[in-house]
C-alpha positions as CSV (number, residue, x, y, z in Angstrom):
1,X,30.8,84.2,19.3
2,X,29.5,84.7,22.9
3,X,31.8,85.7,25.7
4,X,31.5,82.3,27.3
5,X,32.3,80.5,24.1
6,X,35.3,82.8,23.5
7,X,36.5,82.2,27.0
8,X,36.2,78.4,26.5
9,X,38.0,78.5,23.2
10,X,40.8,80.7,24.8
11,X,41.2,78.3,27.7
12,X,41.4,75.3,25.2
13,X,44.0,77.1,23.2
14,X,46.0,77.7,26.3
15,X,45.9,74.0,27.2
16,X,47.0,73.1,23.6
17,X,49.9,75.5,23.7
18,X,51.0,74.1,27.1
19,X,50.8,70.6,25.7
20,X,53.0,71.6,22.8
21,X,55.4,73.8,24.7
22,X,58.3,71.5,23.9
23,X,58.1,72.1,20.2
24,X,60.4,75.1,20.1
25,X,63.8,74.9,21.9
26,X,65.8,77.9,23.0
27,X,67.4,79.8,20.2
28,X,66.2,77.7,17.3
29,X,64.5,79.1,14.3
30,X,64.9,80.8,10.9
31,X,62.8,83.9,11.3
32,X,61.4,85.9,8.4
33,X,62.2,89.6,8.8
34,X,58.5,90.4,9.2
35,X,58.1,87.8,12.0
36,X,61.1,88.2,14.2
37,X,60.2,87.2,17.9
38,X,61.3,90.5,19.4
39,X,59.8,89.7,22.8
40,X,61.5,86.3,23.0
41,X,64.9,87.9,22.2
42,X,64.3,90.7,24.8
43,X,63.3,88.2,27.5
44,X,66.4,86.1,27.0
45,X,69.0,88.6,26.1
46,X,67.7,92.0,27.2
47,X,67.8,93.4,23.7
48,X,64.8,94.1,21.4
49,X,65.5,94.7,17.7
50,X,63.7,97.8,16.5
51,X,62.0,98.0,13.1
52,X,64.7,100.4,12.0
53,X,67.4,97.9,13.1
54,X,65.7,95.1,11.2
55,X,65.2,97.2,8.0
56,X,68.9,98.2,8.1
57,X,70.1,94.6,8.5
58,X,67.7,93.3,5.8
59,X,68.8,96.0,3.3
60,X,72.5,95.3,4.1
61,X,72.1,91.6,3.4
62,X,72.7,90.1,-0.1
63,X,71.8,86.8,-1.7
64,X,74.1,84.9,-3.9
65,X,73.0,81.8,-5.8
66,X,72.5,79.3,-2.9
67,X,74.4,81.4,-0.4
68,X,74.5,84.7,1.5
69,X,76.6,87.9,2.0
70,X,76.4,91.5,3.2
71,X,77.3,95.0,2.2
72,X,80.2,96.2,4.4
73,X,81.0,99.7,3.0
74,X,79.1,102.5,1.3
75,X,80.9,101.7,-1.9
76,X,79.2,98.4,-2.6
77,X,81.8,96.2,-1.0
78,X,80.4,92.8,-0.2
79,X,81.6,90.2,2.3
80,X,81.0,86.4,1.8
81,X,82.9,83.1,1.9
82,X,85.7,82.0,-0.3
83,X,83.7,78.8,-1.1
84,X,80.8,81.0,-2.1
85,X,83.0,83.1,-4.4
86,X,85.0,80.1,-5.7
87,X,83.1,79.9,-9.0
88,X,84.1,83.4,-9.9
89,X,87.7,83.0,-8.6
90,X,87.9,79.8,-10.7
91,X,86.4,81.5,-13.8
92,X,88.7,84.5,-13.8
93,X,91.8,82.3,-13.2
94,X,94.0,80.8,-16.0
95,X,96.7,78.2,-16.1
96,X,99.2,81.0,-15.6
97,X,97.2,83.0,-13.1
98,X,95.7,80.6,-10.6
99,X,93.8,82.8,-8.1
100,X,92.3,79.7,-6.4
101,X,95.8,78.5,-5.5
102,X,97.6,81.9,-5.0
103,X,94.8,84.2,-3.9
104,X,93.9,87.6,-5.3
105,X,93.9,91.2,-4.2
106,X,93.0,94.4,-6.2
107,X,94.6,97.3,-4.3
108,X,92.7,99.7,-6.6
109,X,89.2,99.6,-8.0
110,X,90.6,99.6,-11.5
111,X,92.1,96.2,-10.8
112,X,88.9,94.5,-9.7
113,X,87.9,91.7,-12.0
114,X,84.3,91.2,-13.2
115,X,82.8,87.8,-12.5
116,X,81.4,86.4,-15.7
117,X,78.5,84.4,-14.2
118,X,77.6,86.0,-10.9
119,X,74.8,88.2,-9.6
120,X,73.5,89.2,-6.2
121,X,70.1,90.4,-5.1
122,X,68.8,92.4,-2.1
123,X,65.4,92.0,-0.5
124,X,63.6,95.3,-0.8
125,X,60.2,94.5,0.6
126,X,57.8,91.7,1.9
127,X,54.1,91.9,1.1
128,X,51.5,89.6,2.8
129,X,49.2,88.2,0.1
130,X,47.6,85.6,2.3
131,X,44.3,87.5,2.7
132,X,44.0,87.9,-1.1
133,X,44.6,84.2,-1.8
134,X,42.1,83.2,0.9
135,X,39.4,85.6,-0.4
136,X,39.7,84.0,-3.8
137,X,38.4,80.7,-2.6
138,X,34.7,80.2,-2.2
139,X,32.9,77.5,-0.1
140,X,31.6,75.6,-3.2
141,X,35.1,75.0,-4.6
142,X,36.8,71.6,-4.4
143,X,40.3,71.4,-3.0
144,X,41.6,71.1,-6.6
145,X,39.6,74.1,-7.8
146,X,40.7,76.1,-4.8
147,X,44.4,75.3,-5.4
148,X,44.1,76.1,-9.1
149,X,42.4,79.4,-8.4
150,X,44.9,80.5,-5.8
151,X,47.8,79.5,-8.1
152,X,46.4,81.6,-10.9
153,X,46.0,84.6,-8.6
154,X,49.5,84.1,-7.2
155,X,50.9,84.2,-10.7
156,X,48.9,87.4,-11.5
157,X,50.0,89.1,-8.3
158,X,53.6,88.2,-9.0
159,X,53.5,89.5,-12.5
160,X,51.8,92.8,-11.5
161,X,54.4,93.2,-8.7
162,X,57.3,92.9,-11.1
163,X,55.7,95.2,-13.7
164,X,54.8,97.9,-11.1
165,X,57.9,97.8,-9.0
166,X,60.5,96.9,-11.7
167,X,61.8,94.4,-9.1
168,X,62.1,90.7,-9.2
169,X,59.0,89.4,-7.4
170,X,58.7,85.9,-6.0
171,X,55.6,84.4,-4.3
172,X,56.7,82.4,-1.3
173,X,54.6,80.0,0.8
174,X,55.3,79.5,4.5
175,X,54.1,76.9,7.0
176,X,53.3,74.6,4.0
177,X,51.0,77.2,2.4
178,X,49.3,78.5,5.5
179,X,50.6,81.9,4.7
180,X,51.9,83.5,1.4
181,X,54.1,86.5,0.8
182,X,55.6,88.4,-2.1
183,X,59.3,88.8,-1.8
184,X,60.6,91.7,-3.8
185,X,64.3,91.7,-4.9
186,X,66.6,94.1,-6.6
187,X,69.2,92.3,-8.6
188,X,72.8,93.4,-9.5
189,X,74.6,91.8,-12.4
190,X,78.0,93.5,-12.2
191,X,79.9,91.7,-9.5
192,X,83.7,92.2,-9.3
193,X,86.3,90.3,-7.3
194,X,88.3,92.4,-4.8
195,X,90.1,90.0,-2.5
196,X,90.4,86.2,-1.9
197,X,93.0,84.4,0.1
198,X,94.7,81.2,-1.1
199,X,92.5,78.2,-1.2
200,X,94.8,76.4,1.3
201,X,94.1,79.1,3.9
202,X,90.4,79.5,3.1
203,X,90.0,75.7,3.6
204,X,92.8,74.8,6.0
205,X,92.2,71.2,7.1
206,X,90.4,70.4,3.8
207,X,87.6,67.9,3.6
208,X,88.6,66.1,6.8
209,X,87.9,69.3,8.8
210,X,84.7,70.2,6.9
211,X,81.8,70.4,9.4
212,X,84.3,70.0,12.3
213,X,85.5,72.1,15.2
214,X,88.0,73.4,16.2
215,X,88.7,75.1,12.9
216,X,91.4,77.4,11.6
217,X,90.2,78.7,8.2
218,X,90.1,82.1,6.6
219,X,87.0,81.3,4.4
220,X,86.5,84.8,3.2
221,X,86.2,86.7,-0.1
222,X,85.3,90.3,-0.9
223,X,83.4,91.5,-4.0
224,X,82.2,94.9,-5.1
225,X,78.9,95.6,-6.8
226,X,78.8,98.0,-9.7
227,X,75.9,99.8,-11.3
228,X,76.2,101.8,-14.4
229,X,79.9,101.1,-14.5
230,X,80.5,102.7,-11.1
231,X,80.7,101.2,-7.5
232,X,77.2,101.0,-6.1
233,X,76.5,103.5,-3.3
234,X,75.0,101.6,-0.5
235,X,73.4,103.6,2.3
236,X,72.6,100.4,4.2
237,X,75.7,98.5,5.0
238,X,77.1,96.8,8.1
239,X,79.9,98.4,10.0
240,X,83.0,96.5,11.1
241,X,83.4,95.9,14.8
242,X,86.7,96.9,16.3
243,X,86.2,95.1,19.6
244,X,84.7,91.8,18.3
245,X,82.8,89.5,20.7
246,X,83.4,87.6,23.9
247,X,81.8,84.4,25.4
248,X,78.0,84.6,25.9
249,X,77.6,87.8,23.8
250,X,74.4,88.0,21.8
251,X,74.9,87.6,18.1
252,X,72.7,87.5,15.0
253,X,73.0,86.0,11.5
254,X,71.2,87.3,8.5
255,X,71.2,84.9,5.6
256,X,69.4,82.5,3.3
257,X,69.2,79.0,4.9
258,X,68.3,76.4,2.3
259,X,65.6,73.7,3.0
260,X,64.8,72.4,6.4
261,X,62.3,69.7,7.3
262,X,61.5,70.4,10.9
263,X,57.7,70.5,10.3
264,X,57.7,67.2,8.4
265,X,55.6,64.3,9.7
266,X,57.1,61.1,11.0
267,X,55.9,59.4,7.8
268,X,58.0,61.8,5.7
269,X,61.0,61.5,8.0
270,X,60.9,57.7,8.0
271,X,60.5,57.7,4.2
272,X,63.6,59.8,3.8
273,X,65.5,57.6,6.3
274,X,64.6,54.3,4.6
275,X,64.5,55.2,0.9
276,X,65.8,58.7,0.0
277,X,69.0,59.3,1.9
278,X,70.7,55.9,1.5
279,X,70.7,56.3,-2.3
280,X,71.6,60.0,-2.0
281,X,74.7,59.2,0.0
282,X,75.7,56.5,-2.4
283,X,75.2,58.6,-5.5
284,X,77.1,61.5,-4.0
285,X,79.9,59.1,-3.1
286,X,80.2,58.0,-6.7
287,X,80.4,61.6,-7.9
288,X,83.2,62.4,-5.5
289,X,85.1,59.3,-6.5
290,X,84.8,60.2,-10.2
291,X,86.1,63.8,-9.6
292,X,89.1,62.4,-7.6
293,X,90.0,60.1,-10.4
294,X,89.7,63.0,-13.0
295,X,91.8,65.3,-10.8
296,X,94.6,62.7,-10.4
297,X,95.4,62.9,-14.1
298,X,97.5,66.1,-13.9
299,X,98.0,69.4,-12.1
300,X,95.8,71.2,-14.6
301,X,93.1,68.5,-14.3
302,X,93.2,69.0,-10.5
303,X,92.7,72.8,-11.0
304,X,89.8,72.2,-13.3
305,X,87.9,69.9,-10.9
306,X,88.8,71.8,-7.6
307,X,85.6,73.8,-7.4
308,X,83.4,70.8,-8.3
309,X,85.3,68.5,-5.9
310,X,84.8,70.9,-3.0
311,X,81.1,71.1,-3.7
312,X,80.8,67.4,-4.1
313,X,82.7,66.6,-0.9
314,X,80.7,69.2,1.0
315,X,77.4,67.8,-0.3
316,X,78.4,64.3,0.5
317,X,79.4,65.1,4.1
318,X,76.2,67.1,4.5
319,X,74.1,64.3,3.2
320,X,75.8,61.8,5.6
321,X,75.2,64.2,8.5
322,X,71.5,64.7,7.6
323,X,71.1,60.9,7.3
324,X,72.8,60.5,10.7
325,X,70.0,62.5,12.2
326,X,67.4,60.3,10.7
327,X,69.2,57.3,12.1
328,X,69.5,58.9,15.6
329,X,66.9,57.1,17.7
330,X,66.8,59.9,20.3
331,X,66.1,62.5,17.6
332,X,63.4,60.4,16.0
333,X,61.8,59.7,19.4
334,X,61.8,63.5,20.1
335,X,60.1,64.1,16.7
336,X,57.6,61.4,17.3
337,X,56.7,62.8,20.7
338,X,56.3,66.3,19.3
339,X,54.0,64.9,16.6
340,X,52.0,63.0,19.1
341,X,51.4,66.0,21.3
342,X,50.1,68.1,18.4
343,X,48.1,65.3,17.0
344,X,46.5,64.5,20.3
345,X,45.7,68.1,20.8
346,X,43.9,68.3,17.5
347,X,42.1,65.0,17.5
348,X,40.9,65.3,21.1
349,X,39.1,68.6,20.4
350,X,35.8,68.1,18.4
351,X,36.0,71.6,16.8
352,X,39.7,71.3,15.8
353,X,39.1,67.8,14.6
354,X,36.1,68.8,12.5
355,X,38.2,71.6,11.0
356,X,41.4,69.7,10.3
357,X,40.5,66.0,10.4
358,X,43.5,63.7,10.5
359,X,46.0,65.0,7.9
360,X,48.7,62.8,9.3
361,X,46.9,59.7,7.9
362,X,46.7,61.2,4.4
363,X,50.4,62.0,4.4
364,X,51.3,58.5,5.6
365,X,49.1,56.9,3.0
366,X,50.9,58.7,0.2
367,X,54.4,57.7,1.4
368,X,53.3,54.1,2.2
369,X,51.9,53.7,-1.3
370,X,55.3,54.6,-2.8
371,X,56.9,51.8,-0.7
372,X,54.7,49.1,-2.1
373,X,56.3,47.0,-4.8
374,X,59.5,49.2,-4.7
375,X,57.6,51.8,-6.7
376,X,59.6,54.7,-5.5
377,X,62.9,53.1,-6.1
378,X,61.8,51.9,-9.6
379,X,61.0,55.5,-10.5
380,X,64.6,56.5,-9.5
381,X,66.1,54.0,-12.0
382,X,63.3,54.3,-14.6
383,X,62.4,57.9,-14.1
384,X,59.3,59.9,-15.0
385,X,58.7,61.5,-18.4
386,X,60.1,65.0,-18.8
387,X,58.7,67.5,-19.2
388,X,55.5,66.8,-17.3
389,X,53.2,67.9,-20.2
390,X,54.4,64.9,-22.2
391,X,52.6,62.5,-19.9
392,X,52.5,59.7,-22.5
393,X,56.1,59.7,-23.3
394,X,58.4,57.2,-21.5
395,X,61.2,58.6,-19.3
396,X,63.8,60.8,-20.9
397,X,66.1,61.3,-17.9
398,X,69.3,59.2,-17.6
399,X,68.0,56.8,-14.8
400,X,69.9,53.6,-14.8
401,X,71.6,54.3,-18.1
402,X,74.1,57.2,-17.7
403,X,76.8,58.1,-20.2
404,X,77.3,59.7,-23.6
405,X,76.4,56.7,-25.8
406,X,73.3,55.8,-23.8
407,X,72.2,59.4,-24.0
408,X,72.5,59.4,-27.8
409,X,70.7,56.0,-27.9
410,X,67.9,57.5,-25.8
411,X,67.4,60.4,-28.2
412,X,67.1,57.9,-31.1
413,X,64.5,55.9,-29.2
414,X,62.5,58.8,-28.0
415,X,62.4,60.9,-31.1
416,X,59.9,58.7,-33.0
417,X,57.6,58.6,-29.9
418,X,57.7,62.4,-29.7
419,X,56.9,62.7,-33.5
420,X,53.8,60.5,-33.0
421,X,52.3,62.8,-30.4
422,X,49.9,65.7,-31.1
423,X,51.9,68.8,-32.2
424,X,50.9,70.8,-29.1
425,X,52.3,68.2,-26.8
426,X,55.7,67.7,-28.6
427,X,58.9,68.6,-26.7
428,X,61.1,71.2,-28.4
429,X,64.1,69.0,-27.4
430,X,63.2,66.6,-30.2
431,X,62.6,69.3,-32.9
432,X,64.7,68.7,-36.1
433,X,66.9,71.7,-35.6
434,X,67.7,70.7,-32.0
435,X,68.3,67.1,-32.9
436,X,70.7,67.9,-35.7
437,X,73.0,69.5,-33.1
438,X,72.4,66.9,-30.4
439,X,72.8,63.8,-32.6
440,X,75.2,64.9,-35.2
441,X,77.3,67.6,-33.6
442,X,80.7,66.8,-32.3
443,X,80.3,64.5,-29.3
444,X,83.3,63.3,-27.3
445,X,82.8,59.6,-26.7
446,X,84.7,57.9,-23.9
447,X,83.7,54.2,-24.0
448,X,85.7,53.4,-20.8
449,X,83.9,56.1,-18.9
450,X,80.5,55.0,-20.2
451,X,81.2,51.4,-19.1
452,X,82.4,52.5,-15.7
453,X,79.3,54.7,-15.1
454,X,76.9,52.1,-16.5
455,X,78.4,49.3,-14.3
456,X,78.1,51.4,-11.2
457,X,74.5,52.4,-12.0
458,X,73.4,48.9,-12.8
459,X,75.1,47.5,-9.7
460,X,73.1,50.1,-7.7
461,X,69.9,49.0,-9.4
462,X,70.6,45.4,-8.4
463,X,71.4,46.4,-4.8
464,X,68.1,48.3,-4.3
465,X,65.7,46.4,-6.5
466,X,67.2,43.0,-5.7
467,X,64.9,40.2,-7.0
468,X,62.5,42.5,-8.8
469,X,61.6,41.0,-12.3
470,X,62.7,44.3,-13.9
471,X,66.3,43.6,-13.0
472,X,66.2,40.2,-14.7
473,X,64.6,41.7,-17.8
474,X,67.3,44.3,-18.3
475,X,70.4,42.3,-17.4
476,X,69.2,39.1,-19.1
477,X,71.4,36.9,-16.9
478,X,74.5,39.0,-17.0
479,X,76.3,40.8,-14.2
480,X,76.2,44.7,-14.3
481,X,79.8,44.7,-15.5
482,X,79.1,42.2,-18.3
483,X,76.0,44.0,-19.5
484,X,77.7,47.4,-19.5
485,X,80.7,46.1,-21.4
486,X,78.5,44.3,-24.0
487,X,76.2,47.2,-24.7
488,X,79.0,49.8,-25.0
489,X,81.6,47.8,-26.8
490,X,79.2,46.3,-29.4
491,X,77.0,49.3,-30.1
492,X,77.1,51.3,-33.3
493,X,75.6,54.3,-31.7
494,X,79.0,56.0,-31.7
495,X,78.9,56.0,-35.5
496,X,77.3,59.2,-36.8
497,X,76.1,57.5,-40.0
498,X,74.4,54.8,-38.0
499,X,72.6,57.4,-35.9
500,X,71.5,59.2,-39.0
501,X,70.0,56.0,-40.5
502,X,68.0,55.4,-37.4
503,X,67.0,59.0,-37.0
504,X,65.7,59.2,-40.6
505,X,64.2,55.7,-40.5
506,X,62.0,56.7,-37.6
507,X,60.0,54.3,-35.5
508,X,60.3,51.3,-37.8
509,X,64.1,51.5,-38.0
510,X,64.4,51.8,-34.3
511,X,62.1,48.9,-33.6
512,X,63.9,46.7,-36.1
513,X,67.4,47.5,-34.8
514,X,69.3,44.7,-33.1
515,X,71.9,47.0,-31.7
516,X,72.5,45.9,-28.1
517,X,72.4,49.4,-26.6
518,X,69.3,50.4,-28.6
519,X,67.6,47.3,-27.3
520,X,68.6,48.0,-23.7
521,X,67.4,51.6,-23.9
522,X,64.1,50.6,-25.5
523,X,63.6,48.2,-22.6
524,X,64.4,50.9,-20.1
525,X,61.9,53.3,-21.7
526,X,59.2,50.7,-22.0
527,X,59.6,50.0,-18.3
528,X,59.6,53.7,-17.5
529,X,56.3,54.0,-19.3
530,X,54.8,51.1,-17.4
531,X,56.0,52.3,-14.1
532,X,54.6,55.8,-14.8
533,X,51.3,54.3,-15.6
534,X,51.3,52.3,-12.3
535,X,52.3,55.4,-10.4
536,X,49.4,57.4,-11.9
537,X,47.0,54.7,-10.8
538,X,48.3,54.0,-7.3
539,X,50.1,57.0,-6.0
540,X,49.1,60.2,-8.0
541,X,45.6,60.3,-6.5
542,X,47.1,60.0,-3.0
543,X,49.6,62.8,-3.8
544,X,46.8,65.3,-4.3
545,X,45.3,64.3,-0.9
546,X,48.7,64.4,0.7
547,X,49.4,67.9,-0.6
548,X,46.0,69.1,0.8
549,X,46.8,67.3,4.1
550,X,50.2,69.0,4.4
551,X,48.4,72.4,4.1
552,X,45.8,71.4,6.7
553,X,48.6,70.1,8.9
554,X,50.4,73.4,8.6
555,X,47.2,75.3,9.3
556,X,46.5,73.2,12.3
557,X,50.0,73.8,13.7
558,X,49.6,77.5,12.9
559,X,46.2,77.6,14.7
560,X,47.7,76.0,17.8
561,X,51.1,77.6,17.9
562,X,50.8,80.7,15.7
563,X,54.4,81.9,15.0
564,X,55.8,80.2,18.1
565,X,57.9,78.1,15.8
566,X,59.5,79.6,12.8
567,X,58.5,78.3,9.3
568,X,60.8,75.8,7.6
569,X,63.7,77.4,5.8
570,X,63.2,77.8,2.0
571,X,66.2,79.9,0.8
572,X,64.5,83.2,1.7
573,X,66.2,85.8,4.0
574,X,66.0,84.9,7.6
575,X,67.3,86.2,10.9
576,X,68.6,83.8,13.6
577,X,69.9,84.8,17.0
578,X,72.1,83.1,19.6
579,X,75.2,83.5,21.8
580,X,78.9,82.9,21.5
581,X,79.3,79.7,23.3
582,X,81.6,76.6,23.4
583,X,80.4,73.0,23.9
584,X,81.4,69.6,25.1
585,X,82.3,67.1,22.3
586,X,79.8,64.2,22.2
587,X,82.0,61.8,20.2
588,X,80.8,62.6,16.7
589,X,83.6,65.1,16.0
590,X,87.3,64.6,15.4
591,X,88.3,65.4,19.0
592,X,87.9,62.9,21.9
593,X,84.5,62.6,23.5
594,X,84.1,64.8,26.6
595,X,86.6,67.5,25.3
596,X,85.5,71.0,26.4
597,X,85.8,73.2,23.3
598,X,86.3,76.9,23.8
599,X,84.3,79.2,21.6
600,X,87.4,80.7,20.0
601,X,90.5,79.5,18.1
602,X,93.5,81.8,17.4
603,X,95.9,82.6,14.7
604,X,98.7,81.1,16.8
605,X,96.7,77.9,17.0
606,X,96.5,77.8,13.2
607,X,100.3,77.9,13.0
608,X,100.5,75.2,15.6
609,X,97.9,73.1,13.8
610,X,99.8,73.2,10.5
611,X,103.0,72.4,12.3
612,X,101.4,69.4,14.0
613,X,100.6,68.0,10.6
614,X,104.1,68.9,9.2
615,X,102.5,71.5,7.0
616,X,101.3,68.9,4.6
617,X,98.2,69.0,2.4
618,X,95.5,69.7,3.4
619,X,96.9,71.2,6.6
620,X,99.6,73.5,5.1
621,X,99.8,77.2,5.5
622,X,100.6,79.2,2.3
623,X,104.0,80.8,1.9
624,X,102.4,84.3,2.6
625,X,101.4,83.1,6.1
626,X,104.8,81.5,6.9
627,X,106.6,84.7,5.9
628,X,104.3,86.9,7.9
629,X,104.4,85.0,11.2
630,X,106.7,87.5,12.9
631,X,104.3,90.3,12.1
632,X,101.0,88.6,13.1
633,X,99.5,88.9,16.5
634,X,99.1,85.2,17.4
635,X,96.5,85.8,20.1
636,X,94.0,87.3,17.8
637,X,90.9,85.0,17.4
638,X,90.5,83.4,14.0
639,X,87.4,81.2,14.2
640,X,84.5,81.1,16.7
641,X,81.3,79.1,17.4
642,X,77.9,80.3,18.4
643,X,74.4,78.8,19.0
644,X,73.0,80.5,15.9
645,X,70.7,78.2,14.0
646,X,72.1,77.9,10.4
647,X,71.8,75.6,7.4
648,X,73.4,75.2,4.0
649,X,72.6,78.5,2.3
650,X,73.8,80.5,5.3
651,X,77.3,80.3,4.0
652,X,78.6,83.9,3.8
653,X,76.0,85.2,6.3
654,X,77.3,88.1,8.5
655,X,77.6,87.4,12.2
656,X,76.6,90.7,13.8
657,X,76.2,92.2,17.3
658,X,73.3,94.2,18.6
659,X,74.8,97.3,17.1
660,X,74.6,95.6,13.6
661,X,78.4,95.5,13.4
662,X,80.3,92.6,11.7
663,X,81.9,90.4,14.4
664,X,82.2,87.3,12.2
665,X,81.4,85.5,9.0
666,X,79.4,82.2,9.0
667,X,81.2,79.6,6.9
668,X,80.2,76.2,8.4
669,X,78.5,74.3,11.2
670,X,79.9,71.6,13.4
671,X,79.1,67.9,12.6
672,X,76.4,68.0,15.3
673,X,74.6,70.7,13.5
674,X,73.9,68.6,10.3
675,X,70.8,66.9,11.7
676,X,69.6,70.4,12.3
677,X,67.7,70.0,9.0
678,X,65.2,68.1,11.1
679,X,65.8,69.3,14.7
680,X,67.8,71.9,16.7
681,X,69.7,71.0,19.8
682,X,71.2,74.1,21.5
683,X,73.6,72.0,23.7
684,X,75.5,70.8,20.6
685,X,74.4,72.6,17.4
686,X,77.0,75.3,16.6
687,X,77.6,77.6,13.7
688,X,81.3,78.2,12.8
689,X,82.4,81.7,11.8
690,X,85.6,83.5,10.8
691,X,86.2,86.1,13.5
692,X,86.2,89.7,12.2
693,X,89.4,90.4,14.2
694,X,91.2,87.5,12.4
695,X,90.0,88.8,9.1
696,X,91.4,92.3,9.8
697,X,94.7,90.9,11.2
698,X,95.2,88.9,8.0
699,X,94.3,91.7,5.7
700,X,96.8,94.1,7.3
701,X,99.7,91.9,8.4
702,X,99.6,88.9,6.0
703,X,98.3,90.3,2.7
704,X,99.2,94.0,3.1
705,X,95.6,94.8,1.9
706,X,95.8,98.2,3.5
707,X,93.2,99.9,1.3
708,X,90.6,97.2,1.9
709,X,91.2,97.2,5.6
710,X,90.9,101.0,5.8
711,X,87.7,100.9,3.8
712,X,86.2,98.4,6.2
713,X,87.1,100.4,9.3
714,X,86.2,103.9,8.1
715,X,82.5,103.2,8.8
716,X,83.2,101.7,12.2
717,X,84.6,105.0,13.5
718,X,81.4,107.0,12.6
719,X,78.7,107.7,15.2
720,X,76.1,105.0,15.6
721,X,73.3,107.5,14.8
722,X,74.6,107.9,11.3
723,X,73.5,104.4,10.3
724,X,70.2,104.1,8.4
C-alpha cells in the first residue's frame, strides 16, 4: 500500500471511529484479562494496572459453576456468596442440622465439611489461536468449508493443549468469532465449607428485595480448597482491606459474567422482545408457582425446595428485568442509532462494503423467516429431534406434553421409530438395556400433577398459537383442562404390563393403540416431524447465512472499533472497573422516584429495616443478630453500590481497590442494571456488594468466628511488596 493510500485509509478510519464514538459509554465493559483498557482506566482514574497486578488478580480469582469467587488467604480460603454456595450448604444439611436455616462455622480445619458436588477452577493462561485458525482457511474454500476446517483445527488445538499442559483447555470465540483464544484452567475437586450465615441474614428482604437497593444482606460464604487432603497453598490471593472504600473510590471486579447481547443486531433484539422473552417469563412464572405449592406442604418440603425456589425466583426476576430493557423505547432507540451509525459507516465506504457487504440483512432474513407462520413458536411446543444426529426422528423433548405419564408414552411412541433407523444413527437412549430401566423401573406417578402441568402447557399453546390448525388437531374441540384430564385419567400408560405389551409389540402395536394419551403423543410427534421438515426447508439455509453474517458483522465492528468496546460476556473471566457511587431512583425500584440513594448502607440500618417490618419474614434478623446488637458497631457499612458493569455469573466476584485488596463482595445488581444485558447506563446501573467491613464486623461480633477473621487479616498486615 502506498503512503497516500495508507493516509487516506487512516483518515477514513478516523472518520468512522468518530461516527461511532457513542458506542462505548464510560465504565461499561467486560474486559478479558489480556485486553484490559489500561490507558482508558489511567485517563479517567489516574491508575494504570500493571501486568503483574493483572496476573495476580487473575490467579486469585476462581470460577464456580455459573458464578465467581476469589482466594483470600494463603491456605486456600475462598470467598463467594451464600447463594453461590447454597447447593453445598443444602447438600451437607439434614433435617436435624439445617445449615441453610441456622448457618455454619468450622472454627478448626478438621470441622470443615466437604461439598459432595462442587468444584472450582482457576484460569492459568490465555493463548491467542486466531492467527492459526485464519491461516487454515484458503481463498478457494466456501464459507461452510472454512468453518468446518477451523472447527476441526480448534478441536485439535484444544486436545493438544489439554494433553500438553494437563489443564482443562477451552476454545473461546470473541466478537462473534472475529478472534479465538484457548483458556487454560486448573480444576480443584475438593471444596469444603468453612462458614455460612443464616439464610435469613444472607438474603434479608427475600425475593421482594432481590435486584433492589438499598439492601441489608450478608450474602457471603467461605470455602476452603484442598489438594491431596491438605489445604491448598495459594501464593496468589487477595488481601483484606482494613480501611474499606469511600465515595468515588476506584474499584474493580474480577468475575465470570454470563451472557450479554450488547453486540446483537436490532433484528435479534426485536425477535427476543416479541417472541423469546414473553414465553420465558411465563414459563419461569409457572416454575416458581409450582415450587411455592410444593414448599407449602410442610416445613421439610419447604427446606427441600428452598434452593430451587431461590434460583427460580431469581431467574424470573432477572428475565422480567431483561425483558423490560427490550420494552424500553429509549434503550431500543439508542441501540437502533448505534447500529445505524456503524451500518452507515460500512455501507458508505466502497472498500468496507466490498469486504463485509450488508450482514445486517442476512441476520434479519433469518429471524424474519422464523416469524412466518408461527414457525418459531411451533418449534417451542413441538420441539426439534434430539440428539441432532437423529434428523429423521420426531421430537423427543417434552414440548407441549410435560409430565411423567406423557414422558412414558413418548418413549413408547419413539422407540419403534428409533429401531427402524440405521444402526449408526440410533440413539442409545432407546437401547433395550436403557429402556428396561426407563419404562419398567419404579416410576412415581402423580396424575394430579400431570393434569396440572398439561393443562398449563396446553393453555400456553392456545395463547401463543391461537387459531393455528395445529391447536385444533391436538385438542379436537376440547379445552386445555378437558383434554389434559381425559388423556391422563383414561390412559393405561401407568400400567407397567400395558407398557410392556406396547414396547414388545413395536410399531404395529403402537399404531393400533386407541389409548388417548398414546394417540395425543403420536399426534405431537407427527407434528414435530412436519415442523422440523418445514424448518429445514425455510429456515435452516438462512441459519448458515446468518451465522456467517454475524461473524462478518463482528469483523466489521472489530475493523472499525478494534477493542474500543469489550466483547460480549460469555462466562469467561473478565475485569470491570468503576467507582463507588450512589444514584437517584428513577421509579423502577422500591423507593420513591427522585430519592437520592447513598452508596452505603449500615449495620444499624439493617436493624432498623427489620424493626420497620416487625421482624417478620422475609425481613427478620436471626436470633444471633438480635443477641449481638449491643456488641455490634452500628455505623459500620454493610452493603454498597458502585458503577462496575456486572451480570449474572458475577455473583461472588471480589470487589477490590487498586492495591488488589478486598473491599467488598458482589452479590447483586439494582433493578436498573438488568437491561444491562443489552446496554449499560452509568447514571443508573449499579452493582451491589457486601462491604468488607460489614463482613469483618459480623464475623467477630456476631458469629465469634475469630479464627476466620484472623486468617483474613493476617495478610492485610504484610508489606504490599510481598504480594505476587
